[in-house]
N, C-alpha and C positions, 0 to 999 in steps of 0.2 A: 504494500500500500504506500510506503514511503517513496519508492521510486516513481510511482505514478504521480504523486503529488509534486515531486521535484520536477518532473517533466512538464507538468501543467504550469508550474511557476516559470520555468525556462521559456516555455511557449508564450506566456504572457509578456515577459520582458522583450522577447524578440518581436512580438506583435506591436508593442508600444514603440520600439525603435523604428520598425518598418513604417508604421503609420506616421510618425514624426517626419521621417525622411521623405515620404511621399507628399505630405502637406507642404513641406519646404520646397521640394523639387518642382511641384506644379506651380506654386506661386512665383518662384524664381523664373520659370519659363515664361509665365504670363508677363512678369515685369520686364523680361528681356524683349519680348515681342512688342510691348508698349513702348519701350525705349527705341526700338528700331523703327516703329511706325511714326512716332511723334518726334524723333531725334531729340529725346529728352534725357540723354545719358547723364548721370547714373541714377536718376530719380525713380525710374520704373523698377530697377533692380532693388534699390533701397526699400521702396514701398513693398515689393514682393517679399523681401526678407522679413519685414515687420509683420505683414499679414500672414506669411507662412509660419513664423514663430508663434503668433497668437493662435492660429489654427492648430498647430501641433500641441500647444499647452492645453487647449480646450479638449482635444481628442484624447490626450494622455490622461487628463483628469477624469474624463468619462470612463475610459477603460480601467483605470485604477479603482474607481468607485464601484464599477460592476464586478470586478474581480474580488475586491475586498468583501463585498456583500456575499458573493458566492462562497468564498473561503469561510466567512462567518457562519453561513448556513451549514456547510459541511462540518465545521467544528461543533456546532450545536447538535447535529445528528450523531456525531461520534460520542459526545458527552452523554446523550440520551441512551445510546447503546451500552456504554460503560456503567451507567447507573442501573440499568435493567439487569445486568449480570450480577 
């Protein structure tokens, strides 16, 4: 049971890192395209970094909250099983 829980935690960490990278990458790409269209270098990329970081923080917060709720429910279930024994 311990290995499964560790694998789930590792998957959660990898998922958070991937989600943050995708948020930042997409916003940087959009900022680059805005810069090339309006010739406004470097403001589109700077705006993309700011928006991407904000999106990454929000998504990370959501994923952490969901996973902590899930772990708390699993912990409650395991405590109930131990008290019944």
